[in-house]
Wavefront OBJ file of the C-alpha trace (Angstrom):
o trace
v -9.539 24.506 11.047
v -7.399 21.805 9.403
v -4.912 19.726 11.348
v -1.280 20.223 10.323
v 0.023 17.425 8.127
v 2.996 15.557 9.613
v 6.062 14.903 7.478
v 6.435 11.311 6.287
v 9.776 9.995 7.575
v 12.473 8.635 5.275
v 12.663 4.843 5.320
v 15.746 2.661 4.933
v 13.797 -0.110 3.190
v 10.326 -1.406 2.384
v 10.155 -3.511 5.554
v 10.691 -0.422 7.704
v 8.075 1.497 5.718
v 5.554 -1.337 6.027
v 6.053 -1.467 9.804
v 5.556 2.300 10.031
v 2.239 2.271 8.139
v 0.965 -0.699 10.171
v 1.238 1.451 13.310
v 0.366 4.930 11.964
v -2.802 6.426 10.482
v -2.265 7.856 6.989
v -4.781 10.618 7.780
v -2.074 12.255 9.905
v 0.313 12.365 6.932
v -1.864 12.848 3.837
v -4.579 15.355 3.008
v -7.209 12.974 1.650
v -9.481 15.907 0.706
v -7.064 16.757 -2.130
v -7.089 13.336 -3.794
v -7.765 12.937 -7.502
v -9.174 10.075 -9.513
v -6.584 8.305 -11.639
v -7.374 6.315 -14.776
v -4.971 3.523 -15.713
v -6.230 2.302 -19.096
v -3.293 -0.029 -19.801
v -3.286 -1.763 -16.426
v -3.149 -5.529 -16.798
v -4.041 -8.234 -14.322
v -1.141 -9.477 -12.242
v 0.214 -12.949 -12.839
v 0.413 -13.375 -9.081
v -2.492 -14.970 -7.272
v -3.984 -13.451 -4.143
v -4.497 -16.967 -2.800
v -1.742 -18.676 -0.803
v 0.490 -21.110 -2.631
v 0.084 -24.527 -1.077
v 2.825 -26.051 -3.197
v 2.531 -28.382 -6.173
v -0.500 -30.598 -6.461
v 0.027 -34.305 -6.102
v -3.260 -35.634 -7.498
v -2.263 -39.213 -8.182
l 1 2 3 4 5 6 7 8 9 10 11 12 13 14 15 16 17 18 19 20 21 22 23 24 25 26 27 28 29 30 31 32 33 34 35 36 37 38 39 40 41 42 43 44 45 46 47 48 49 50 51 52 53 54 55 56 57 58 59 60
């Protein structure tokens, strides 16, 4: 027997949504057994680095 899926609340902003998902398990809100594979052929690498920015280099 499947667990009932809870409704995802409406969020005022992204900060509120982020805080919600930090404290709640997505398995209670999404049926992961119904996922589908998505192909994104035109996806390009982001210009943003995943490494922290330590400011400008001063190699002098």
